mmCIF file of the N, C-alpha and C atoms, coordinates in Angstrom:
data_MODEL
# 
_entry.id   MODEL 
# 
loop_
_atom_site.group_PDB 
_atom_site.id 
_atom_site.type_symbol 
_atom_site.label_atom_id 
_atom_site.label_alt_id 
_atom_site.label_comp_id 
_atom_site.label_asym_id 
_atom_site.label_entity_id 
_atom_site.label_seq_id 
_atom_site.pdbx_PDB_ins_code 
_atom_site.Cartn_x 
_atom_site.Cartn_y 
_atom_site.Cartn_z 
_atom_site.occupancy 
_atom_site.B_iso_or_equiv 
_atom_site.pdbx_formal_charge 
_atom_site.auth_seq_id 
_atom_site.auth_comp_id 
_atom_site.auth_asym_id 
_atom_site.auth_atom_id 
_atom_site.pdbx_PDB_model_num 
ATOM 1   N N  . MET A 1 1  ? 15.287  -6.410  -9.130  1.00 0.00 ? 1  MET A N  1 
ATOM 2   C CA . MET A 1 1  ? 16.482  -6.542  -8.378  1.00 0.00 ? 1  MET A CA 1 
ATOM 3   C C  . MET A 1 1  ? 16.625  -7.573  -7.940  1.00 0.00 ? 1  MET A C  1 
ATOM 4   N N  . LYS A 1 2  ? 17.767  -8.197  -7.716  1.00 0.00 ? 2  LYS A N  1 
ATOM 5   C CA . LYS A 1 2  ? 18.055  -10.130 -7.004  1.00 0.00 ? 2  LYS A CA 1 
ATOM 6   C C  . LYS A 1 2  ? 18.594  -10.489 -5.817  1.00 0.00 ? 2  LYS A C  1 
ATOM 7   N N  . ARG A 1 3  ? 17.838  -11.280 -5.188  1.00 0.00 ? 3  ARG A N  1 
ATOM 8   C CA . ARG A 1 3  ? 16.244  -11.029 -3.512  1.00 0.00 ? 3  ARG A CA 1 
ATOM 9   C C  . ARG A 1 3  ? 17.235  -13.009 -3.703  1.00 0.00 ? 3  ARG A C  1 
ATOM 10  N N  . SER A 1 4  ? 17.663  -12.953 -2.223  1.00 0.00 ? 4  SER A N  1 
ATOM 11  C CA . SER A 1 4  ? 18.211  -14.571 -2.230  1.00 0.00 ? 4  SER A CA 1 
ATOM 12  C C  . SER A 1 4  ? 16.973  -14.634 -0.724  1.00 0.00 ? 4  SER A C  1 
ATOM 13  N N  . VAL A 1 5  ? 16.756  -15.693 -0.988  1.00 0.00 ? 5  VAL A N  1 
ATOM 14  C CA . VAL A 1 5  ? 15.728  -16.462 0.007   1.00 0.00 ? 5  VAL A CA 1 
ATOM 15  C C  . VAL A 1 5  ? 15.781  -17.865 0.226   1.00 0.00 ? 5  VAL A C  1 
ATOM 16  N N  . THR A 1 6  ? 15.031  -18.873 1.502   1.00 0.00 ? 6  THR A N  1 
ATOM 17  C CA . THR A 1 6  ? 15.239  -19.842 1.190   1.00 0.00 ? 6  THR A CA 1 
ATOM 18  C C  . THR A 1 6  ? 14.260  -20.457 1.363   1.00 0.00 ? 6  THR A C  1 
ATOM 19  N N  . ILE A 1 7  ? 14.468  -21.692 -0.039  1.00 0.00 ? 7  ILE A N  1 
ATOM 20  C CA . ILE A 1 7  ? 12.670  -22.277 0.719   1.00 0.00 ? 7  ILE A CA 1 
ATOM 21  C C  . ILE A 1 7  ? 13.011  -24.061 0.406   1.00 0.00 ? 7  ILE A C  1 
ATOM 22  N N  . ASP A 1 8  ? 12.158  -24.612 1.753   1.00 0.00 ? 8  ASP A N  1 
ATOM 23  C CA . ASP A 1 8  ? 12.659  -25.584 2.144   1.00 0.00 ? 8  ASP A CA 1 
ATOM 24  C C  . ASP A 1 8  ? 14.428  -25.931 2.130   1.00 0.00 ? 8  ASP A C  1 
ATOM 25  N N  . GLY A 1 9  ? 14.401  -24.863 3.400   1.00 0.00 ? 9  GLY A N  1 
ATOM 26  C CA . GLY A 1 9  ? 16.396  -25.674 2.770   1.00 0.00 ? 9  GLY A CA 1 
ATOM 27  C C  . GLY A 1 9  ? 17.685  -25.199 2.072   1.00 0.00 ? 9  GLY A C  1 
ATOM 28  N N  . HIS A 1 10 ? 16.797  -24.291 1.100   1.00 0.00 ? 10 HIS A N  1 
ATOM 29  C CA . HIS A 1 10 ? 17.414  -24.363 -0.698  1.00 0.00 ? 10 HIS A CA 1 
ATOM 30  C C  . HIS A 1 10 ? 18.112  -23.040 -0.589  1.00 0.00 ? 10 HIS A C  1 
ATOM 31  N N  . ARG A 1 11 ? 18.836  -22.681 -0.112  1.00 0.00 ? 11 ARG A N  1 
ATOM 32  C CA . ARG A 1 11 ? 18.715  -20.815 -0.985  1.00 0.00 ? 11 ARG A CA 1 
ATOM 33  C C  . ARG A 1 11 ? 18.887  -20.887 -2.761  1.00 0.00 ? 11 ARG A C  1 
ATOM 34  N N  . THR A 1 12 ? 18.104  -20.034 -3.204  1.00 0.00 ? 12 THR A N  1 
ATOM 35  C CA . THR A 1 12 ? 18.296  -19.884 -4.098  1.00 0.00 ? 12 THR A CA 1 
ATOM 36  C C  . THR A 1 12 ? 17.851  -18.714 -4.419  1.00 0.00 ? 12 THR A C  1 
ATOM 37  N N  . SER A 1 13 ? 18.141  -17.723 -5.673  1.00 0.00 ? 13 SER A N  1 
ATOM 38  C CA . SER A 1 13 ? 17.130  -15.946 -5.709  1.00 0.00 ? 13 SER A CA 1 
ATOM 39  C C  . SER A 1 13 ? 16.755  -15.539 -6.759  1.00 0.00 ? 13 SER A C  1 
ATOM 40  N N  . VAL A 1 14 ? 16.445  -14.420 -6.566  1.00 0.00 ? 14 VAL A N  1 
ATOM 41  C CA . VAL A 1 14 ? 14.264  -14.839 -8.090  1.00 0.00 ? 14 VAL A CA 1 
ATOM 42  C C  . VAL A 1 14 ? 14.953  -13.424 -6.932  1.00 0.00 ? 14 VAL A C  1 
ATOM 43  N N  . SER A 1 15 ? 14.315  -12.339 -8.915  1.00 0.00 ? 15 SER A N  1 
ATOM 44  C CA . SER A 1 15 ? 14.408  -10.986 -9.295  1.00 0.00 ? 15 SER A CA 1 
ATOM 45  C C  . SER A 1 15 ? 13.754  -10.541 -9.303  1.00 0.00 ? 15 SER A C  1 
ATOM 46  N N  . LEU A 1 16 ? 13.729  -9.292  -8.760  1.00 0.00 ? 16 LEU A N  1 
ATOM 47  C CA . LEU A 1 16 ? 12.087  -8.855  -7.851  1.00 0.00 ? 16 LEU A CA 1 
ATOM 48  C C  . LEU A 1 16 ? 12.391  -7.117  -7.977  1.00 0.00 ? 16 LEU A C  1 
ATOM 49  N N  . GLU A 1 17 ? 11.242  -6.757  -8.919  1.00 0.00 ? 17 GLU A N  1 
ATOM 50  C CA . GLU A 1 17 ? 10.970  -5.620  -8.508  1.00 0.00 ? 17 GLU A CA 1 
ATOM 51  C C  . GLU A 1 17 ? 10.326  -4.451  -7.035  1.00 0.00 ? 17 GLU A C  1 
ATOM 52  N N  . ASP A 1 18 ? 11.250  -3.572  -6.752  1.00 0.00 ? 18 ASP A N  1 
ATOM 53  C CA . ASP A 1 18 ? 11.331  -3.126  -5.386  1.00 0.00 ? 18 ASP A CA 1 
ATOM 54  C C  . ASP A 1 18 ? 9.264   -3.108  -4.402  1.00 0.00 ? 18 ASP A C  1 
ATOM 55  N N  . ALA A 1 19 ? 8.982   -3.050  -5.526  1.00 0.00 ? 19 ALA A N  1 
ATOM 56  C CA . ALA A 1 19 ? 6.649   -2.817  -5.573  1.00 0.00 ? 19 ALA A CA 1 
ATOM 57  C C  . ALA A 1 19 ? 6.820   -3.510  -5.871  1.00 0.00 ? 19 ALA A C  1 
ATOM 58  N N  . PHE A 1 20 ? 6.999   -5.167  -6.232  1.00 0.00 ? 20 PHE A N  1 
ATOM 59  C CA . PHE A 1 20 ? 6.649   -6.335  -5.688  1.00 0.00 ? 20 PHE A CA 1 
ATOM 60  C C  . PHE A 1 20 ? 6.664   -6.738  -4.656  1.00 0.00 ? 20 PHE A C  1 
ATOM 61  N N  . TRP A 1 21 ? 8.344   -6.875  -4.213  1.00 0.00 ? 21 TRP A N  1 
ATOM 62  C CA . TRP A 1 21 ? 8.453   -7.036  -3.224  1.00 0.00 ? 21 TRP A CA 1 
ATOM 63  C C  . TRP A 1 21 ? 7.833   -5.923  -1.878  1.00 0.00 ? 21 TRP A C  1 
ATOM 64  N N  . THR A 1 22 ? 8.206   -5.251  -2.111  1.00 0.00 ? 22 THR A N  1 
ATOM 65  C CA . THR A 1 22 ? 7.392   -4.429  -0.841  1.00 0.00 ? 22 THR A CA 1 
ATOM 66  C C  . THR A 1 22 ? 5.973   -4.821  -1.102  1.00 0.00 ? 22 THR A C  1 
ATOM 67  N N  . ALA A 1 23 ? 4.954   -5.206  -1.465  1.00 0.00 ? 23 ALA A N  1 
ATOM 68  C CA . ALA A 1 23 ? 3.980   -6.395  -1.367  1.00 0.00 ? 23 ALA A CA 1 
ATOM 69  C C  . ALA A 1 23 ? 3.706   -6.640  -1.350  1.00 0.00 ? 23 ALA A C  1 
ATOM 70  N N  . LEU A 1 24 ? 4.929   -7.498  -1.285  1.00 0.00 ? 24 LEU A N  1 
ATOM 71  C CA . LEU A 1 24 ? 4.281   -8.972  -0.546  1.00 0.00 ? 24 LEU A CA 1 
ATOM 72  C C  . LEU A 1 24 ? 5.154   -9.629  0.856   1.00 0.00 ? 24 LEU A C  1 
ATOM 73  N N  . GLY A 1 25 ? 5.764   -7.918  0.956   1.00 0.00 ? 25 GLY A N  1 
ATOM 74  C CA . GLY A 1 25 ? 6.189   -8.273  3.019   1.00 0.00 ? 25 GLY A CA 1 
ATOM 75  C C  . GLY A 1 25 ? 4.631   -8.193  3.016   1.00 0.00 ? 25 GLY A C  1 
ATOM 76  N N  . ARG A 1 26 ? 3.999   -7.081  3.179   1.00 0.00 ? 26 ARG A N  1 
ATOM 77  C CA . ARG A 1 26 ? 3.234   -6.349  3.476   1.00 0.00 ? 26 ARG A CA 1 
ATOM 78  C C  . ARG A 1 26 ? 1.895   -7.498  3.470   1.00 0.00 ? 26 ARG A C  1 
ATOM 79  N N  . ALA A 1 27 ? 1.859   -8.020  2.568   1.00 0.00 ? 27 ALA A N  1 
ATOM 80  C CA . ALA A 1 27 ? 1.302   -9.794  2.370   1.00 0.00 ? 27 ALA A CA 1 
ATOM 81  C C  . ALA A 1 27 ? 1.551   -10.399 3.680   1.00 0.00 ? 27 ALA A C  1 
ATOM 82  N N  . ALA A 1 28 ? 2.630   -10.697 3.502   1.00 0.00 ? 28 ALA A N  1 
ATOM 83  C CA . ALA A 1 28 ? 2.840   -11.178 4.456   1.00 0.00 ? 28 ALA A CA 1 
ATOM 84  C C  . ALA A 1 28 ? 2.784   -11.105 6.240   1.00 0.00 ? 28 ALA A C  1 
ATOM 85  N N  . GLU A 1 29 ? 2.680   -10.024 6.263   1.00 0.00 ? 29 GLU A N  1 
ATOM 86  C CA . GLU A 1 29 ? 2.533   -9.575  7.671   1.00 0.00 ? 29 GLU A CA 1 
ATOM 87  C C  . GLU A 1 29 ? 0.972   -9.609  7.417   1.00 0.00 ? 29 GLU A C  1 
ATOM 88  N N  . ALA A 1 30 ? 0.425   -9.517  6.700   1.00 0.00 ? 30 ALA A N  1 
ATOM 89  C CA . ALA A 1 30 ? -1.381  -9.537  6.908   1.00 0.00 ? 30 ALA A CA 1 
ATOM 90  C C  . ALA A 1 30 ? -1.883  -11.291 7.412   1.00 0.00 ? 30 ALA A C  1 
ATOM 91  N N  . GLN A 1 31 ? -0.165  -11.512 6.319   1.00 0.00 ? 31 GLN A N  1 
ATOM 92  C CA . GLN A 1 31 ? -0.595  -12.972 7.244   1.00 0.00 ? 31 GLN A CA 1 
ATOM 93  C C  . GLN A 1 31 ? -0.172  -14.060 8.668   1.00 0.00 ? 31 GLN A C  1 
ATOM 94  N N  . GLU A 1 32 ? 0.249   -12.554 9.124   1.00 0.00 ? 32 GLU A N  1 
ATOM 95  C CA . GLU A 1 32 ? 0.850   -12.471 10.534  1.00 0.00 ? 32 GLU A CA 1 
ATOM 96  C C  . GLU A 1 32 ? 2.205   -14.455 9.921   1.00 0.00 ? 32 GLU A C  1 
ATOM 97  N N  . ILE A 1 33 ? 3.037   -14.404 9.014   1.00 0.00 ? 33 ILE A N  1 
ATOM 98  C CA . ILE A 1 33 ? 3.952   -15.567 8.519   1.00 0.00 ? 33 ILE A CA 1 
ATOM 99  C C  . ILE A 1 33 ? 4.707   -14.181 8.026   1.00 0.00 ? 33 ILE A C  1 
ATOM 100 N N  . THR A 1 34 ? 5.860   -14.559 7.754   1.00 0.00 ? 34 THR A N  1 
ATOM 101 C CA . THR A 1 34 ? 7.469   -14.234 6.929   1.00 0.00 ? 34 THR A CA 1 
ATOM 102 C C  . THR A 1 34 ? 7.466   -14.379 5.404   1.00 0.00 ? 34 THR A C  1 
ATOM 103 N N  . ARG A 1 35 ? 7.509   -13.609 5.137   1.00 0.00 ? 35 ARG A N  1 
ATOM 104 C CA . ARG A 1 35 ? 8.626   -13.538 3.338   1.00 0.00 ? 35 ARG A CA 1 
ATOM 105 C C  . ARG A 1 35 ? 8.577   -14.727 3.449   1.00 0.00 ? 35 ARG A C  1 
ATOM 106 N N  . ALA A 1 36 ? 9.357   -14.543 3.987   1.00 0.00 ? 36 ALA A N  1 
ATOM 107 C CA . ALA A 1 36 ? 9.922   -16.345 3.305   1.00 0.00 ? 36 ALA A CA 1 
ATOM 108 C C  . ALA A 1 36 ? 9.000   -17.652 3.746   1.00 0.00 ? 36 ALA A C  1 
ATOM 109 N N  . VAL A 1 37 ? 8.364   -16.946 4.154   1.00 0.00 ? 37 VAL A N  1 
ATOM 110 C CA . VAL A 1 37 ? 7.045   -18.891 4.448   1.00 0.00 ? 37 VAL A CA 1 
ATOM 111 C C  . VAL A 1 37 ? 6.394   -18.799 3.182   1.00 0.00 ? 37 VAL A C  1 
ATOM 112 N N  . LEU A 1 38 ? 6.022   -17.197 3.111   1.00 0.00 ? 38 LEU A N  1 
ATOM 113 C CA . LEU A 1 38 ? 5.359   -16.658 1.783   1.00 0.00 ? 38 LEU A CA 1 
ATOM 114 C C  . LEU A 1 38 ? 5.691   -17.148 0.571   1.00 0.00 ? 38 LEU A C  1 
ATOM 115 N N  . ILE A 1 39 ? 6.854   -17.532 0.313   1.00 0.00 ? 39 ILE A N  1 
ATOM 116 C CA . ILE A 1 39 ? 7.366   -17.203 -0.882  1.00 0.00 ? 39 ILE A CA 1 
ATOM 117 C C  . ILE A 1 39 ? 7.822   -19.014 -0.804  1.00 0.00 ? 39 ILE A C  1 
ATOM 118 N N  . GLY A 1 40 ? 7.846   -19.352 -0.178  1.00 0.00 ? 40 GLY A N  1 
ATOM 119 C CA . GLY A 1 40 ? 7.294   -21.049 0.155   1.00 0.00 ? 40 GLY A CA 1 
ATOM 120 C C  . GLY A 1 40 ? 6.572   -21.254 -0.477  1.00 0.00 ? 40 GLY A C  1 
ATOM 121 N N  . ARG A 1 41 ? 5.402   -20.342 -0.083  1.00 0.00 ? 41 ARG A N  1 
ATOM 122 C CA . ARG A 1 41 ? 3.476   -21.191 -0.247  1.00 0.00 ? 41 ARG A CA 1 
ATOM 123 C C  . ARG A 1 41 ? 3.670   -20.841 -1.452  1.00 0.00 ? 41 ARG A C  1 
ATOM 124 N N  . ILE A 1 42 ? 4.179   -20.221 -1.855  1.00 0.00 ? 42 ILE A N  1 
ATOM 125 C CA . ILE A 1 42 ? 4.225   -19.411 -3.585  1.00 0.00 ? 42 ILE A CA 1 
ATOM 126 C C  . ILE A 1 42 ? 4.273   -20.385 -3.945  1.00 0.00 ? 42 ILE A C  1 
ATOM 127 N N  . ASP A 1 43 ? 5.434   -21.146 -3.953  1.00 0.00 ? 43 ASP A N  1 
ATOM 128 C CA . ASP A 1 43 ? 6.824   -21.527 -4.371  1.00 0.00 ? 43 ASP A CA 1 
ATOM 129 C C  . ASP A 1 43 ? 6.342   -23.077 -4.803  1.00 0.00 ? 43 ASP A C  1 
ATOM 130 N N  . HIS A 1 44 ? 5.674   -23.425 -3.699  1.00 0.00 ? 44 HIS A N  1 
ATOM 131 C CA . HIS A 1 44 ? 4.482   -24.582 -3.799  1.00 0.00 ? 44 HIS A CA 1 
ATOM 132 C C  . HIS A 1 44 ? 3.725   -24.997 -4.505  1.00 0.00 ? 44 HIS A C  1 
ATOM 133 N N  . ALA A 1 45 ? 2.817   -23.618 -4.810  1.00 0.00 ? 45 ALA A N  1 
ATOM 134 C CA . ALA A 1 45 ? 1.751   -23.509 -5.344  1.00 0.00 ? 45 ALA A CA 1 
ATOM 135 C C  . ALA A 1 45 ? 1.584   -23.794 -6.694  1.00 0.00 ? 45 ALA A C  1 
ATOM 136 N N  . ARG A 1 46 ? 3.062   -23.284 -7.266  1.00 0.00 ? 46 ARG A N  1 
ATOM 137 C CA . ARG A 1 46 ? 2.780   -22.485 -8.428  1.00 0.00 ? 46 ARG A CA 1 
ATOM 138 C C  . ARG A 1 46 ? 3.209   -23.824 -9.765  1.00 0.00 ? 46 ARG A C  1 
ATOM 139 N N  . PRO A 1 47 ? 2.713   -24.142 -10.877 1.00 0.00 ? 47 PRO A N  1 
ATOM 140 C CA . PRO A 1 47 ? 2.693   -24.781 -12.282 1.00 0.00 ? 47 PRO A CA 1 
ATOM 141 C C  . PRO A 1 47 ? 4.310   -25.017 -12.271 1.00 0.00 ? 47 PRO A C  1 
ATOM 142 N N  . PRO A 1 48 ? 5.169   -25.810 -12.147 1.00 0.00 ? 48 PRO A N  1 
ATOM 143 C CA . PRO A 1 48 ? 6.195   -26.055 -13.241 1.00 0.00 ? 48 PRO A CA 1 
ATOM 144 C C  . PRO A 1 48 ? 6.735   -25.085 -14.533 1.00 0.00 ? 48 PRO A C  1 
ATOM 145 N N  . GLU A 1 49 ? 6.173   -25.244 -15.069 1.00 0.00 ? 49 GLU A N  1 
ATOM 146 C CA . GLU A 1 49 ? 6.446   -23.784 -16.147 1.00 0.00 ? 49 GLU A CA 1 
ATOM 147 C C  . GLU A 1 49 ? 6.057   -22.678 -15.781 1.00 0.00 ? 49 GLU A C  1 
ATOM 148 N N  . VAL A 1 50 ? 5.864   -22.116 -14.543 1.00 0.00 ? 50 VAL A N  1 
ATOM 149 C CA . VAL A 1 50 ? 5.925   -20.937 -13.838 1.00 0.00 ? 50 VAL A CA 1 
ATOM 150 C C  . VAL A 1 50 ? 7.280   -20.133 -13.371 1.00 0.00 ? 50 VAL A C  1 
ATOM 151 N N  . GLY A 1 51 ? 7.757   -19.674 -13.275 1.00 0.00 ? 51 GLY A N  1 
ATOM 152 C CA . GLY A 1 51 ? 9.327   -18.954 -12.914 1.00 0.00 ? 51 GLY A CA 1 
ATOM 153 C C  . GLY A 1 51 ? 8.450   -18.653 -11.557 1.00 0.00 ? 51 GLY A C  1 
ATOM 154 N N  . LEU A 1 52 ? 9.640   -19.158 -10.801 1.00 0.00 ? 52 LEU A N  1 
ATOM 155 C CA . LEU A 1 52 ? 9.396   -18.483 -9.256  1.00 0.00 ? 52 LEU A CA 1 
ATOM 156 C C  . LEU A 1 52 ? 8.454   -17.418 -9.258  1.00 0.00 ? 52 LEU A C  1 
ATOM 157 N N  . ALA A 1 53 ? 10.269  -16.238 -10.207 1.00 0.00 ? 53 ALA A N  1 
ATOM 158 C CA . ALA A 1 53 ? 9.376   -14.602 -10.279 1.00 0.00 ? 53 ALA A CA 1 
ATOM 159 C C  . ALA A 1 53 ? 8.601   -13.720 -10.860 1.00 0.00 ? 53 ALA A C  1 
ATOM 160 N N  . THR A 1 54 ? 7.771   -14.687 -11.170 1.00 0.00 ? 54 THR A N  1 
ATOM 161 C CA . THR A 1 54 ? 6.090   -14.701 -12.092 1.00 0.00 ? 54 THR A CA 1 
ATOM 162 C C  . THR A 1 54 ? 5.440   -15.256 -11.126 1.00 0.00 ? 54 THR A C  1 
ATOM 163 N N  . ALA A 1 55 ? 5.189   -15.704 -10.720 1.00 0.00 ? 55 ALA A N  1 
ATOM 164 C CA . ALA A 1 55 ? 4.673   -16.787 -10.082 1.00 0.00 ? 55 ALA A CA 1 
ATOM 165 C C  . ALA A 1 55 ? 4.136   -15.101 -8.377  1.00 0.00 ? 55 ALA A C  1 
ATOM 166 N N  . ILE A 1 56 ? 5.502   -15.214 -7.871  1.00 0.00 ? 56 ILE A N  1 
ATOM 167 C CA . ILE A 1 56 ? 5.245   -14.498 -7.013  1.00 0.00 ? 56 ILE A CA 1 
ATOM 168 C C  . ILE A 1 56 ? 4.487   -12.619 -7.294  1.00 0.00 ? 56 ILE A C  1 
ATOM 169 N N  . ARG A 1 57 ? 4.828   -11.773 -8.603  1.00 0.00 ? 57 ARG A N  1 
ATOM 170 C CA . ARG A 1 57 ? 3.839   -11.620 -9.312  1.00 0.00 ? 57 ARG A CA 1 
ATOM 171 C C  . ARG A 1 57 ? 2.725   -11.052 -9.616  1.00 0.00 ? 57 ARG A C  1 
ATOM 172 N N  . LEU A 1 58 ? 2.439   -12.603 -10.310 1.00 0.00 ? 58 LEU A N  1 
ATOM 173 C CA . LEU A 1 58 ? 1.073   -12.759 -10.151 1.00 0.00 ? 58 LEU A CA 1 
ATOM 174 C C  . LEU A 1 58 ? 0.506   -12.767 -8.359  1.00 0.00 ? 58 LEU A C  1 
ATOM 175 N N  . PHE A 1 59 ? 0.810   -13.060 -7.625  1.00 0.00 ? 59 PHE A N  1 
ATOM 176 C CA . PHE A 1 59 ? 0.361   -13.315 -6.371  1.00 0.00 ? 59 PHE A CA 1 
ATOM 177 C C  . PHE A 1 59 ? 0.127   -12.191 -5.786  1.00 0.00 ? 59 PHE A C  1 
ATOM 178 N N  . VAL A 1 60 ? 1.241   -11.320 -6.010  1.00 0.00 ? 60 VAL A N  1 
ATOM 179 C CA . VAL A 1 60 ? 0.592   -9.365  -5.780  1.00 0.00 ? 60 VAL A CA 1 
ATOM 180 C C  . VAL A 1 60 ? 0.032   -8.771  -6.110  1.00 0.00 ? 60 VAL A C  1 
ATOM 181 N N  . LEU A 1 61 ? -0.420  -8.957  -7.794  1.00 0.00 ? 61 LEU A N  1 
ATOM 182 C CA . LEU A 1 61 ? -0.935  -8.715  -8.189  1.00 0.00 ? 61 LEU A CA 1 
ATOM 183 C C  . LEU A 1 61 ? -2.902  -9.886  -7.924  1.00 0.00 ? 61 LEU A C  1 
ATOM 184 N N  . ALA A 1 62 ? -2.829  -10.351 -7.730  1.00 0.00 ? 62 ALA A N  1 
ATOM 185 C CA . ALA A 1 62 ? -3.893  -11.000 -7.675  1.00 0.00 ? 62 ALA A CA 1 
ATOM 186 C C  . ALA A 1 62 ? -3.948  -10.422 -6.087  1.00 0.00 ? 62 ALA A C  1 
ATOM 187 N N  . GLU A 1 63 ? -3.777  -10.609 -5.258  1.00 0.00 ? 63 GLU A N  1 
ATOM 188 C CA . GLU A 1 63 ? -3.985  -9.546  -3.704  1.00 0.00 ? 63 GLU A CA 1 
ATOM 189 C C  . GLU A 1 63 ? -4.322  -8.065  -3.929  1.00 0.00 ? 63 GLU A C  1 
ATOM 190 N N  . ALA A 1 64 ? -3.812  -7.397  -4.930  1.00 0.00 ? 64 ALA A N  1 
ATOM 191 C CA . ALA A 1 64 ? -3.979  -6.277  -5.010  1.00 0.00 ? 64 ALA A CA 1 
ATOM 192 C C  . ALA A 1 64 ? -5.676  -5.896  -5.928  1.00 0.00 ? 64 ALA A C  1 
ATOM 193 N N  . GLU A 1 65 ? -6.731  -7.160  -6.558  1.00 0.00 ? 65 GLU A N  1 
ATOM 194 C CA . GLU A 1 65 ? -6.839  -6.723  -7.628  1.00 0.00 ? 65 GLU A CA 1 
ATOM 195 C C  . GLU A 1 65 ? -8.289  -7.840  -6.849  1.00 0.00 ? 65 GLU A C  1 
ATOM 196 N N  . ALA A 1 66 ? -7.494  -8.221  -5.378  1.00 0.00 ? 66 ALA A N  1 
ATOM 197 C CA . ALA A 1 66 ? -8.960  -9.202  -4.356  1.00 0.00 ? 66 ALA A CA 1 
ATOM 198 C C  . ALA A 1 66 ? -9.443  -7.682  -3.404  1.00 0.00 ? 66 ALA A C  1 
ATOM 199 N N  . GLY A 1 67 ? -7.990  -6.850  -3.305  1.00 0.00 ? 67 GLY A N  1 
ATOM 200 C CA . GLY A 1 67 ? -8.326  -5.545  -2.406  1.00 0.00 ? 67 GLY A CA 1 
ATOM 201 C C  . GLY A 1 67 ? -9.494  -4.777  -2.883  1.00 0.00 ? 67 GLY A C  1 
ATOM 202 N N  . SER A 1 68 ? -8.574  -4.417  -4.416  1.00 0.00 ? 68 SER A N  1 
ATOM 203 C CA . SER A 1 68 ? -10.039 -3.452  -4.639  1.00 0.00 ? 68 SER A CA 1 
ATOM 204 C C  . SER A 1 68 ? -11.372 -4.090  -4.670  1.00 0.00 ? 68 SER A C  1 
ATOM 205 N N  . LEU A 1 69 ? -11.052 -5.305  -5.282  1.00 0.00 ? 69 LEU A N  1 
ATOM 206 C CA . LEU A 1 69 ? -12.186 -5.953  -5.328  1.00 0.00 ? 69 LEU A CA 1 
ATOM 207 C C  . LEU A 1 69 ? -13.668 -5.361  -3.853  1.00 0.00 ? 69 LEU A C  1 
ATOM 208 N N  . GLU A 1 70 ? -12.986 -5.524  -2.732  1.00 0.00 ? 70 GLU A N  1 
ATOM 209 C CA . GLU A 1 70 ? -13.559 -5.372  -1.796  1.00 0.00 ? 70 GLU A CA 1 
ATOM 210 C C  . GLU A 1 70 ? -13.326 -4.139  -0.927  1.00 0.00 ? 70 GLU A C  1 
ATOM 211 N N  . GLN A 1 71 ? -12.814 -3.267  -1.307  1.00 0.00 ? 71 GLN A N  1 
ATOM 212 C CA . GLN A 1 71 ? -12.597 -1.590  -1.656  1.00 0.00 ? 71 GLN A CA 1 
ATOM 213 C C  . GLN A 1 71 ? -13.588 -1.181  -2.724  1.00 0.00 ? 71 GLN A C  1 
ATOM 214 N N  . ALA A 1 72 ? -14.276 -2.209  -3.916  1.00 0.00 ? 72 ALA A N  1 
ATOM 215 C CA . ALA A 1 72 ? -15.633 -1.687  -4.488  1.00 0.00 ? 72 ALA A CA 1 
ATOM 216 C C  . ALA A 1 72 ? -17.072 -1.854  -4.016  1.00 0.00 ? 72 ALA A C  1 
ATOM 217 N N  . SER A 1 73 ? -16.500 -3.260  -3.389  1.00 0.00 ? 73 SER A N  1 
ATOM 218 C CA . SER A 1 73 ? -17.789 -3.017  -2.662  1.00 0.00 ? 73 SER A CA 1 
ATOM 219 C C  . SER A 1 73 ? -18.414 -2.155  -1.506  1.00 0.00 ? 73 SER A C  1 
ATOM 220 N N  . GLU A 1 74 ? -17.268 -2.040  -0.376  1.00 0.00 ? 74 GLU A N  1 
ATOM 221 C CA . GLU A 1 74 ? -18.088 -1.396  0.217   1.00 0.00 ? 74 GLU A CA 1 
ATOM 222 C C  . GLU A 1 74 ? -17.995 -0.329  -0.564  1.00 0.00 ? 74 GLU A C  1 
ATOM 223 N N  . GLY A 1 75 ? -18.234 0.548   -1.679  1.00 0.00 ? 75 GLY A N  1 
ATOM 224 C CA . GLY A 1 75 ? -19.107 1.706   -1.987  1.00 0.00 ? 75 GLY A CA 1 
ATOM 225 C C  . GLY A 1 75 ? -18.318 2.432   -2.478  1.00 0.00 ? 75 GLY A C  1 
ATOM 226 N N  . PRO A 1 76 ? -18.376 4.435   -2.751  1.00 0.00 ? 76 PRO A N  1 
ATOM 227 C CA . PRO A 1 76 ? -17.625 4.897   -2.519  1.00 0.00 ? 76 PRO A CA 1 
ATOM 228 C C  . PRO A 1 76 ? -17.144 5.280   -1.837  1.00 0.00 ? 76 PRO A C  1 
ATOM 229 N N  . ARG A 1 77 ? -15.821 6.299   -1.734  1.00 0.00 ? 77 ARG A N  1 
ATOM 230 C CA . ARG A 1 77 ? -14.931 6.601   -0.842  1.00 0.00 ? 77 ARG A CA 1 
ATOM 231 C C  . ARG A 1 77 ? -15.024 7.942   -0.632  1.00 0.00 ? 77 ARG A C  1 
ATOM 232 N N  . PRO A 1 78 ? -15.773 8.883   0.815   1.00 0.00 ? 78 PRO A N  1 
ATOM 233 C CA . PRO A 1 78 ? -15.817 10.163  0.679   1.00 0.00 ? 78 PRO A CA 1 
ATOM 234 C C  . PRO A 1 78 ? -15.121 11.187  0.113   1.00 0.00 ? 78 PRO A C  1 
# 
């Protein structure tokens, strides 16, 4: 789904699946920032050859993997 966002005062759109959009919102909430601010940070950190939607997906994947690693280090769940 195509979504409109504002980065540094410039409107742009990004095509992102609902699952990634939702996970991005949870990550922003966990950092106590807006989704738009988080997208701006991801945009500034990405290499120029990586598209914004790809950078967002990679960010969400990294967040999910970090969470899985944290859960694994806590031991098995009852």
